[in-house]
Each structure stands twice: as structure tokens, then as C-alpha cells.
N, C-alpha and C positions, 0 to 999 in steps of 0.2 A: 152277267158281266159275258163279252163275248172278247174271246183272242184272234187276233188280228193273226191272218200265217206272216211270216217273213221270206222275205226273199236274199237268196244270195247275190252281191248283185257281185264281187269278184272271187275267185281261189286262186288258190296255188297246196301243193306237196309236196313236202322232204324228197330229199332223194334214194332214200330207198321208200318211198309210199308208203311209210305209214302210220305220218298225220297228214290230216288233211285240216288248214286254214283257210277257213271262207268270212268273207267278213261283207257283215247285216247291212242291208238298207237301213236299221235302226242304231249305226253307229257302232254297233257291236263284234269280237270276232270268237268267232268257233272255235276250236278247234278239238276233231274229233280225234281216236284214234280209230285205224284202219290193220285188222289183222290180219298176216299172208295168206293168200287163198281164199278170200271169203270175198267170191265173184258175184254176193247177194245183198254185202253189205249191212249183215246182220247187225253188225261193233261199229255200223253207226250209230246206234239207239243216243249213245250218253256220252255228253261230248261235255268241256270247257263252255261260259262263256265271261268276256270280259269288258265289259260296257267302256267307248274307247272316249269316241268321238257324239255331236252331240246325237240326241233321239229321236231331235225333230229332222236339222237341216244335216248331219254326216251320215247321212252315207256312206257305206265306202267307196271309194269307183276304186280303187288299186289294192295289191296285197301282195306283197311279195317275200323274198331268203334272201337274204344275201349268202353270194357266195361261198363262205365259208361254213354256211345253215347257221352264224352261231344270234345273227338279229331277225327279227320280223319285222319289216318296214311295212304303215297302212295309213297310206295319202284319205282323205275326205273330205264329200261336197262344203264344212263348214268350213275349209282353207287348212287346218290343222296337218301334219305330219306328227305320227308319232312312230319309236324305236325301239323294240323289247329284244330281252335279251332270250335266249332259247334257252334253255340247260336239257346236257344231253340226259339220254335217258337213264343212264349209269349214276347220274348225280342225281334226277328223281328219286330213285326206286331208293337210295342211299336217305335221303330226307324225309321219305316218307317210310322208313323202318328204324328211323331214330327213336329214341324214347321218348310219348306225348306228351304236354302236359298235363298233372291229373287236377283237377275240378273238386275240390273241396266239398262235402258236402256241408248244406246248409245247414244254420244252429237253430234249433227248437229251441221255444223258451215257451213258457205259458203266462198268456201275460192277461193279470185281476183284476 
């Protein structure tokens, strides 16, 4: 199975240049966290991805952040416009640090 190399069709960054938002040709939004003074962009190896627009006909034509940096807007070739709330980094850190759900161990029983 061969993997297709995806093209970034539109991008924008936060005012502090710590987040890079990329609109991809398959309709997904990729979010890269960029560290300060990372001129070789080694911190861009990991990213979050969200499939938003149609996979075949929804490449993202435009992606932008609102002036108050609370919303991310995407416009795709599938004629859809989506808006997403952007959490501040402090709120993300708080959500991650909260107690996580506990998954119970599977029950083991002997079947005869």
C-alpha cells in the first residue's frame, strides 16, 4: 500500500508564531506546535490532524484565524465553511493535567 504525499494548500500562524495551521489537499486541518528559536523546525515532526472537508473534493482553499485569535476558519472546495474555537494554551494545559478516566480491567472467566 503506497501512501500519498499530501500538499498544504493554505496556512496561517498565531500572532505569537507558536502554532501553525495548515489546510491540506485532502480537506484535513493540521496543527503544528512550533517552539521558539527552532529555526530547523524540528518541533514540526508531530501534529494534530482533524478531517473536516470532503476527502476527495474538499481541499482547503483558505484557512485563517480571527482577529481575537479565538476562532479558526476554513473554506474548502466542497463549498463548505467551518469555524472552530481555539483554546488558549493555559486551558489546554489545564485540561491535559486533569484526572484521566480509569479503564477497568477486562473480566476473566473460565468457560467450560
